[in-house]
Biopython code that builds the backbone (N, CA, C, O; Angstrom):
import numpy as np
from Bio.PDB.StructureBuilder import StructureBuilder

atoms = [
    (1, "UNK", "N", (0.841, -1.177, 0.000)),
    (1, "UNK", "CA", (0.000, 0.000, 0.000)),
    (1, "UNK", "C", (0.885, 1.238, 0.000)),
    (1, "UNK", "O", (1.803, 1.344, 0.813)),
    (2, "UNK", "N", (0.624, 2.152, -0.883)),
    (2, "UNK", "CA", (1.380, 3.396, -0.985)),
    (2, "UNK", "C", (0.416, 4.575, -0.956)),
    (2, "UNK", "O", (-0.034, 5.032, -2.007)),
    (3, "UNK", "N", (0.096, 5.071, 0.236)),
    (3, "UNK", "CA", (-0.866, 6.170, 0.296)),
    (3, "UNK", "C", (-0.316, 7.461, -0.315)),
    (3, "UNK", "O", (0.784, 7.902, 0.020)),
    (4, "UNK", "N", (-1.093, 8.049, -1.206)),
    (4, "UNK", "CA", (-0.738, 9.344, -1.792)),
    (4, "UNK", "C", (-0.916, 10.415, -0.728)),
    (4, "UNK", "O", (-1.902, 10.432, 0.009)),
    (5, "UNK", "N", (0.049, 11.293, -0.671)),
    (5, "UNK", "CA", (-0.004, 12.403, 0.272)),
    (5, "UNK", "C", (-0.491, 13.653, -0.443)),
    (5, "UNK", "O", (-1.452, 14.289, -0.010)),
    (6, "UNK", "N", (0.172, 14.002, -1.535)),
    (6, "UNK", "CA", (-0.240, 15.142, -2.348)),
    (6, "UNK", "C", (0.142, 14.880, -3.805)),
    (6, "UNK", "O", (1.063, 14.119, -4.101)),
    (7, "UNK", "N", (-0.582, 15.524, -4.690)),
    (7, "UNK", "CA", (-0.287, 15.484, -6.124)),
    (7, "UNK", "C", (-0.319, 16.932, -6.602)),
    (7, "UNK", "O", (-1.375, 17.565, -6.632)),
    (8, "UNK", "N", (0.855, 17.449, -6.977)),
    (8, "UNK", "CA", (0.976, 18.848, -7.374)),
    (8, "UNK", "C", (1.839, 18.929, -8.625)),
    (8, "UNK", "O", (2.950, 18.400, -8.658)),
    (9, "UNK", "N", (1.322, 19.595, -9.655)),
    (9, "UNK", "CA", (2.068, 19.803, -10.902)),
    (9, "UNK", "C", (2.629, 18.496, -11.482)),
    (9, "UNK", "O", (3.706, 18.485, -12.077)),
    (10, "UNK", "N", (1.903, 17.423, -11.305)),
    (10, "UNK", "CA", (2.334, 16.129, -11.816)),
    (10, "UNK", "C", (3.280, 15.380, -10.901)),
    (10, "UNK", "O", (3.598, 14.220, -11.165)),
    (11, "UNK", "N", (3.741, 16.017, -9.824)),
    (11, "UNK", "CA", (4.600, 15.361, -8.847)),
    (11, "UNK", "C", (3.705, 14.603, -7.864)),
    (11, "UNK", "O", (2.856, 15.199, -7.201)),
    (12, "UNK", "N", (3.899, 13.304, -7.775)),
    (12, "UNK", "CA", (3.104, 12.443, -6.908)),
    (12, "UNK", "C", (3.920, 12.128, -5.657)),
    (12, "UNK", "O", (4.925, 11.421, -5.730)),
    (13, "UNK", "N", (3.489, 12.649, -4.518)),
    (13, "UNK", "CA", (4.185, 12.445, -3.250)),
    (13, "UNK", "C", (3.445, 11.360, -2.467)),
    (13, "UNK", "O", (2.222, 11.405, -2.337)),
    (14, "UNK", "N", (4.196, 10.383, -1.946)),
    (14, "UNK", "CA", (3.557, 9.246, -1.285)),
    (14, "UNK", "C", (4.500, 8.584, -0.293)),
    (14, "UNK", "O", (5.701, 8.855, -0.270)),
    (15, "UNK", "N", (3.918, 7.697, 0.539)),
    (15, "UNK", "CA", (4.672, 6.864, 1.470)),
    (15, "UNK", "C", (4.550, 5.414, 1.020)),
    (15, "UNK", "O", (3.552, 5.032, 0.411)),
    (16, "UNK", "N", (5.564, 4.608, 1.319)),
    (16, "UNK", "CA", (5.437, 3.156, 1.254)),
    (16, "UNK", "C", (5.099, 2.696, 2.656)),
    (16, "UNK", "O", (5.694, 3.171, 3.624)),
    (17, "UNK", "N", (4.161, 1.785, 2.780)),
    (17, "UNK", "CA", (3.704, 1.367, 4.098)),
    (17, "UNK", "C", (4.720, 0.538, 4.873)),
    (17, "UNK", "O", (4.762, 0.607, 6.101)),
    (18, "UNK", "N", (5.526, -0.231, 4.189)),
    (18, "UNK", "CA", (6.428, -1.161, 4.868)),
    (18, "UNK", "C", (7.880, -0.732, 4.696)),
    (18, "UNK", "O", (8.664, -1.420, 4.043)),
    (19, "UNK", "N", (8.232, 0.401, 5.280)),
    (19, "UNK", "CA", (9.597, 0.908, 5.173)),
    (19, "UNK", "C", (10.121, 1.322, 6.533)),
    (19, "UNK", "O", (9.464, 1.126, 7.556)),
    (20, "UNK", "N", (11.313, 1.898, 6.531)),
    (20, "UNK", "CA", (11.946, 2.315, 7.777)),
    (20, "UNK", "C", (11.116, 3.374, 8.490)),
    (20, "UNK", "O", (10.272, 4.039, 7.890)),
    (21, "UNK", "N", (11.376, 3.511, 9.775)),
    (21, "UNK", "CA", (10.574, 4.397, 10.614)),
    (21, "UNK", "C", (10.934, 5.870, 10.473)),
    (21, "UNK", "O", (10.111, 6.737, 10.768)),
    (22, "UNK", "N", (12.144, 6.163, 10.028)),
    (22, "UNK", "CA", (12.564, 7.564, 9.882)),
    (22, "UNK", "C", (11.645, 8.261, 8.874)),
    (22, "UNK", "O", (11.423, 7.759, 7.772)),
    (23, "UNK", "N", (11.122, 9.414, 9.264)),
    (23, "UNK", "CA", (10.141, 10.099, 8.433)),
    (23, "UNK", "C", (10.763, 10.545, 7.104)),
    (23, "UNK", "O", (11.815, 11.184, 7.071)),
    (24, "UNK", "N", (10.084, 10.189, 6.019)),
    (24, "UNK", "CA", (10.547, 10.523, 4.672)),
    (24, "UNK", "C", (9.364, 10.485, 3.716)),
    (24, "UNK", "O", (8.274, 10.039, 4.074)),
    (25, "UNK", "N", (9.591, 10.956, 2.500)),
    (25, "UNK", "CA", (8.542, 10.924, 1.482)),
    (25, "UNK", "C", (9.176, 10.593, 0.135)),
    (25, "UNK", "O", (10.315, 10.967, -0.147)),
    (26, "UNK", "N", (8.419, 9.889, -0.678)),
    (26, "UNK", "CA", (8.832, 9.554, -2.039)),
    (26, "UNK", "C", (8.080, 10.465, -2.998)),
    (26, "UNK", "O", (6.977, 10.928, -2.705)),
    (27, "UNK", "N", (8.698, 10.715, -4.152)),
    (27, "UNK", "CA", (8.044, 11.502, -5.193)),
    (27, "UNK", "C", (8.363, 10.879, -6.540)),
    (27, "UNK", "O", (9.491, 10.465, -6.808)),
    (28, "UNK", "N", (7.339, 10.825, -7.379)),
    (28, "UNK", "CA", (7.506, 10.320, -8.736)),
    (28, "UNK", "C", (6.827, 11.257, -9.715)),
    (28, "UNK", "O", (5.823, 11.897, -9.400)),
    (29, "UNK", "N", (7.394, 11.323, -10.899)),
    (29, "UNK", "CA", (6.757, 12.015, -12.019)),
    (29, "UNK", "C", (7.296, 11.329, -13.261)),
    (29, "UNK", "O", (8.496, 11.372, -13.534)),
    (30, "UNK", "N", (6.403, 10.697, -14.012)),
    (30, "UNK", "CA", (6.847, 9.910, -15.154)),
    (30, "UNK", "C", (7.749, 8.786, -14.681)),
    (30, "UNK", "O", (7.387, 8.036, -13.774)),
    (31, "UNK", "N", (8.912, 8.667, -15.284)),
    (31, "UNK", "CA", (9.867, 7.625, -14.921)),
    (31, "UNK", "C", (10.823, 8.062, -13.807)),
    (31, "UNK", "O", (11.624, 7.258, -13.332)),
    (32, "UNK", "N", (10.744, 9.308, -13.395)),
    (32, "UNK", "CA", (11.669, 9.847, -12.401)),
    (32, "UNK", "C", (11.167, 9.584, -10.990)),
    (32, "UNK", "O", (9.962, 9.576, -10.739)),
    (33, "UNK", "N", (12.110, 9.367, -10.068)),
    (33, "UNK", "CA", (11.751, 9.087, -8.687)),
    (33, "UNK", "C", (12.806, 9.640, -7.742)),
    (33, "UNK", "O", (13.989, 9.701, -8.076)),
    (34, "UNK", "N", (12.366, 10.038, -6.568)),
    (34, "UNK", "CA", (13.283, 10.532, -5.542)),
    (34, "UNK", "C", (12.699, 10.200, -4.168)),
    (34, "UNK", "O", (11.507, 9.938, -4.012)),
    (35, "UNK", "N", (13.589, 10.224, -3.193)),
    (35, "UNK", "CA", (13.202, 10.020, -1.795)),
    (35, "UNK", "C", (13.862, 11.128, -0.994)),
    (35, "UNK", "O", (15.047, 11.412, -1.165)),
    (36, "UNK", "N", (13.082, 11.753, -0.115)),
    (36, "UNK", "CA", (13.585, 12.861, 0.696)),
    (36, "UNK", "C", (13.333, 12.542, 2.167)),
    (36, "UNK", "O", (12.206, 12.268, 2.577)),
    (37, "UNK", "N", (14.422, 12.587, 2.956)),
    (37, "UNK", "CA", (14.298, 12.454, 4.404)),
    (37, "UNK", "C", (13.676, 13.731, 4.942)),
    (37, "UNK", "O", (14.007, 14.824, 4.484)),
    (38, "UNK", "N", (12.784, 13.604, 5.902)),
    (38, "UNK", "CA", (12.127, 14.754, 6.511)),
    (38, "UNK", "C", (12.654, 15.047, 7.908)),
    (38, "UNK", "O", (12.381, 16.101, 8.481)),
    (39, "UNK", "N", (13.415, 14.095, 8.449)),
    (39, "UNK", "CA", (13.987, 14.278, 9.775)),
    (39, "UNK", "C", (15.362, 13.640, 9.824)),
    (39, "UNK", "O", (15.583, 12.685, 9.080)),
    (40, "UNK", "N", (16.283, 14.082, 10.624)),
    (40, "UNK", "CA", (16.128, 15.243, 11.506)),
    (40, "UNK", "C", (16.085, 16.567, 10.746)),
    (40, "UNK", "O", (15.590, 17.570, 11.262)),
    (41, "UNK", "N", (16.608, 16.565, 9.512)),
    (41, "UNK", "CA", (16.496, 17.740, 8.651)),
    (41, "UNK", "C", (16.119, 17.268, 7.254)),
    (41, "UNK", "O", (16.272, 16.091, 6.925)),
    (42, "UNK", "N", (15.634, 18.177, 6.446)),
    (42, "UNK", "CA", (15.287, 17.869, 5.062)),
    (42, "UNK", "C", (16.573, 17.518, 4.309)),
    (42, "UNK", "O", (17.508, 18.317, 4.260)),
    (43, "UNK", "N", (16.612, 16.302, 3.716)),
    (43, "UNK", "CA", (17.824, 15.828, 3.045)),
    (43, "UNK", "C", (17.443, 14.854, 1.939)),
    (43, "UNK", "O", (16.606, 13.974, 2.140)),
    (44, "UNK", "N", (18.050, 15.012, 0.790)),
    (44, "UNK", "CA", (17.789, 14.114, -0.328)),
    (44, "UNK", "C", (18.422, 12.760, -0.054)),
    (44, "UNK", "O", (19.626, 12.668, 0.183)),
    (45, "UNK", "N", (17.610, 11.711, -0.084)),
    (45, "UNK", "CA", (18.124, 10.346, 0.081)),
    (45, "UNK", "C", (18.621, 9.816, -1.260)),
    (45, "UNK", "O", (19.714, 9.255, -1.342)),
    (46, "UNK", "N", (17.817, 9.993, -2.312)),
    (46, "UNK", "CA", (18.242, 9.643, -3.663)),
    (46, "UNK", "C", (17.393, 10.364, -4.690)),
    (46, "UNK", "O", (16.283, 10.813, -4.404)),
    (47, "UNK", "N", (17.935, 10.465, -5.885)),
    (47, "UNK", "CA", (17.247, 11.096, -7.011)),
    (47, "UNK", "C", (17.619, 10.329, -8.266)),
    (47, "UNK", "O", (18.797, 10.229, -8.608)),
    (48, "UNK", "N", (16.638, 9.793, -8.943)),
    (48, "UNK", "CA", (16.847, 9.102, -10.208)),
    (48, "UNK", "C", (16.040, 9.798, -11.294)),
    (48, "UNK", "O", (14.869, 9.489, -11.511)),
    (49, "UNK", "N", (16.693, 10.757, -11.982)),
    (49, "UNK", "CA", (16.099, 11.346, -13.162)),
    (49, "UNK", "C", (15.618, 12.772, -13.083)),
    (49, "UNK", "O", (15.460, 13.415, -14.121)),
    (50, "UNK", "N", (15.376, 13.298, -11.892)),
    (50, "UNK", "CA", (14.920, 14.681, -11.793)),
    (50, "UNK", "C", (16.087, 15.641, -12.026)),
    (50, "UNK", "O", (17.208, 15.385, -11.587)),
    (51, "UNK", "N", (15.813, 16.740, -12.719)),
    (51, "UNK", "CA", (16.817, 17.778, -12.909)),
    (51, "UNK", "C", (16.962, 18.572, -11.609)),
    (51, "UNK", "O", (16.134, 18.450, -10.706)),
    (52, "UNK", "N", (18.007, 19.376, -11.519)),
    (52, "UNK", "CA", (18.182, 20.201, -10.318)),
    (52, "UNK", "C", (17.029, 21.196, -10.175)),
    (52, "UNK", "O", (16.611, 21.504, -9.059)),
    (53, "UNK", "N", (16.519, 21.694, -11.292)),
    (53, "UNK", "CA", (15.362, 22.611, -11.248)),
    (53, "UNK", "C", (14.132, 21.890, -10.689)),
    (53, "UNK", "O", (13.406, 22.445, -9.865)),
    (54, "UNK", "N", (13.901, 20.656, -11.137)),
    (54, "UNK", "CA", (12.765, 19.881, -10.617)),
    (54, "UNK", "C", (12.944, 19.590, -9.129)),
    (54, "UNK", "O", (11.985, 19.654, -8.360)),
    (55, "UNK", "N", (14.181, 19.268, -8.723)),
    (55, "UNK", "CA", (14.423, 18.976, -7.304)),
    (55, "UNK", "C", (14.168, 20.223, -6.450)),
    (55, "UNK", "O", (13.649, 20.109, -5.340)),
    (56, "UNK", "N", (14.521, 21.396, -6.946)),
    (56, "UNK", "CA", (14.216, 22.628, -6.216)),
    (56, "UNK", "C", (12.707, 22.788, -6.054)),
    (56, "UNK", "O", (12.237, 23.187, -4.989)),
    (57, "UNK", "N", (11.950, 22.481, -7.099)),
    (57, "UNK", "CA", (10.482, 22.540, -7.018)),
    (57, "UNK", "C", (9.953, 21.533, -6.016)),
    (57, "UNK", "O", (9.050, 21.842, -5.237)),
    (58, "UNK", "N", (10.508, 20.333, -6.031)),
    (58, "UNK", "CA", (10.089, 19.271, -5.107)),
    (58, "UNK", "C", (10.331, 19.697, -3.662)),
    (58, "UNK", "O", (9.448, 19.566, -2.813)),
    (59, "UNK", "N", (11.523, 20.205, -3.389)),
    (59, "UNK", "CA", (11.852, 20.650, -2.027)),
    (59, "UNK", "C", (10.931, 21.789, -1.604)),
    (59, "UNK", "O", (10.494, 21.838, -0.454)),
    (60, "UNK", "N", (10.634, 22.700, -2.518)),
    (60, "UNK", "CA", (9.714, 23.806, -2.211)),
    (60, "UNK", "C", (8.322, 23.273, -1.878)),
    (60, "UNK", "O", (7.694, 23.729, -0.923)),
    (61, "UNK", "N", (7.839, 22.307, -2.663)),
    (61, "UNK", "CA", (6.516, 21.710, -2.403)),
    (61, "UNK", "C", (6.497, 21.033, -1.036)),
    (61, "UNK", "O", (5.541, 21.181, -0.274)),
    (62, "UNK", "N", (7.562, 20.287, -0.730)),
    (62, "UNK", "CA", (7.643, 19.607, 0.572)),
    (62, "UNK", "C", (7.622, 20.642, 1.696)),
    (62, "UNK", "O", (6.885, 20.485, 2.670)),
    (63, "UNK", "N", (8.417, 21.684, 1.568)),
    (63, "UNK", "CA", (8.495, 22.722, 2.601)),
    (63, "UNK", "C", (7.148, 23.414, 2.790)),
    (63, "UNK", "O", (6.714, 23.638, 3.920)),
    (64, "UNK", "N", (6.493, 23.748, 1.692)),
    (64, "UNK", "CA", (5.202, 24.438, 1.764)),
    (64, "UNK", "C", (4.087, 23.549, 2.299)),
    (64, "UNK", "O", (3.073, 24.052, 2.783)),
    (65, "UNK", "N", (4.266, 22.233, 2.217)),
    (65, "UNK", "CA", (3.221, 21.293, 2.650)),
    (65, "UNK", "C", (3.669, 20.446, 3.838)),
    (65, "UNK", "O", (3.161, 19.347, 4.060)),
    (66, "UNK", "N", (4.624, 20.971, 4.592)),
    (66, "UNK", "CA", (5.193, 20.219, 5.714)),
    (66, "UNK", "C", (4.123, 19.745, 6.702)),
    (66, "UNK", "O", (4.158, 18.601, 7.155)),
    (67, "UNK", "N", (3.189, 20.611, 7.029)),
    (67, "UNK", "CA", (2.147, 20.267, 8.004)),
    (67, "UNK", "C", (1.262, 19.126, 7.473)),
    (67, "UNK", "O", (0.962, 18.181, 8.203)),
    (68, "UNK", "N", (0.856, 19.217, 6.220)),
    (68, "UNK", "CA", (0.028, 18.168, 5.600)),
    (68, "UNK", "C", (0.784, 16.835, 5.592)),
    (68, "UNK", "O", (0.221, 15.794, 5.932)),
    (69, "UNK", "N", (2.040, 16.876, 5.208)),
    (69, "UNK", "CA", (2.854, 15.655, 5.149)),
    (69, "UNK", "C", (2.983, 15.041, 6.539)),
    (69, "UNK", "O", (2.783, 13.839, 6.711)),
    (70, "UNK", "N", (3.319, 15.867, 7.532)),
    (70, "UNK", "CA", (3.439, 15.360, 8.909)),
    (70, "UNK", "C", (2.129, 14.764, 9.404)),
    (70, "UNK", "O", (2.121, 13.691, 10.007)),
    (71, "UNK", "N", (1.030, 15.450, 9.154)),
    (71, "UNK", "CA", (-0.277, 14.956, 9.597)),
    (71, "UNK", "C", (-0.608, 13.621, 8.935)),
    (71, "UNK", "O", (-1.094, 12.703, 9.596)),
    (72, "UNK", "N", (-0.347, 13.511, 7.636)),
    (72, "UNK", "CA", (-0.654, 12.254, 6.940)),
    (72, "UNK", "C", (0.285, 11.140, 7.372)),
    (72, "UNK", "O", (-0.132, 9.985, 7.461)),
    (73, "UNK", "N", (1.549, 11.466, 7.644)),
    (73, "UNK", "CA", (2.486, 10.456, 8.155)),
    (73, "UNK", "C", (1.970, 9.917, 9.494)),
    (73, "UNK", "O", (1.881, 8.705, 9.696)),
    (74, "UNK", "N", (1.634, 10.836, 10.403)),
    (74, "UNK", "CA", (1.156, 10.429, 11.723)),
    (74, "UNK", "C", (-0.155, 9.660, 11.644)),
    (74, "UNK", "O", (-0.372, 8.723, 12.413)),
    (75, "UNK", "N", (-1.018, 10.041, 10.736)),
    (75, "UNK", "CA", (-2.279, 9.340, 10.552)),
    (75, "UNK", "C", (-2.058, 7.933, 10.007)),
    (75, "UNK", "O", (-2.718, 6.988, 10.437)),
    (76, "UNK", "N", (-1.140, 7.794, 9.069)),
    (76, "UNK", "CA", (-0.895, 6.494, 8.442)),
    (76, "UNK", "C", (-0.071, 5.558, 9.316)),
    (76, "UNK", "O", (-0.403, 4.380, 9.448)),
    (77, "UNK", "N", (0.998, 6.072, 9.914)),
    (77, "UNK", "CA", (1.927, 5.225, 10.659)),
    (77, "UNK", "C", (1.693, 5.266, 12.158)),
    (77, "UNK", "O", (2.236, 4.436, 12.887)),
    (78, "UNK", "N", (0.901, 6.209, 12.629)),
    (78, "UNK", "CA", (0.707, 6.387, 14.063)),
    (78, "UNK", "C", (1.667, 7.429, 14.573)),
    (78, "UNK", "O", (2.814, 7.500, 14.131)),
    (79, "UNK", "N", (1.204, 8.237, 15.503)),
    (79, "UNK", "CA", (2.031, 9.312, 16.058)),
    (79, "UNK", "C", (3.282, 8.732, 16.669)),
    (79, "UNK", "O", (3.222, 7.792, 17.463)),
    (80, "UNK", "N", (4.428, 9.301, 16.293)),
    (80, "UNK", "CA", (5.700, 8.848, 16.850)),
    (80, "UNK", "C", (6.093, 9.737, 17.996)),
    (80, "UNK", "O", (5.919, 10.955, 17.947)),
    (81, "UNK", "N", (6.624, 9.121, 19.028)),
    (81, "UNK", "CA", (7.139, 9.919, 20.131)),
    (81, "UNK", "C", (8.572, 10.304, 19.810)),
    (81, "UNK", "O", (9.272, 9.558, 19.126)),
    (82, "UNK", "N", (9.009, 11.429, 20.280)),
    (82, "UNK", "CA", (10.356, 11.806, 19.964)),
    (82, "UNK", "C", (10.695, 13.052, 20.593)),
    (82, "UNK", "O", (11.815, 13.538, 20.436)),
]
sb = StructureBuilder()
sb.init_structure("model")
sb.init_model(0)
sb.init_chain("A")
sb.init_seg("    ")
for serial, (resi, resn, name, xyz) in enumerate(atoms, 1):
    if name == "N":
        sb.init_residue(resn, " ", resi, " ")
    sb.init_atom(name, np.array(xyz, "f"), 0.0, 1.0, " ", f" {name:<3s}", serial, name[0])
structure = sb.get_structure()
């Protein structure tokens, strides 16, 4: 199960249900894919195919939707203590 978090400008942001506990988000558009760590700081885990301009847009979308992403993470995986 991969719940969609947001879909903006063709960028599909989602979680994989059976992955590591560290908060992160995946993004796909066409054949391109990336994973971004959300904690302890925003950090690119990997990028396959996105240009630097697209990655800047992706990071901006993540930053602007931080609250939505956190809420959906907590709703899907359960509130984490920390």
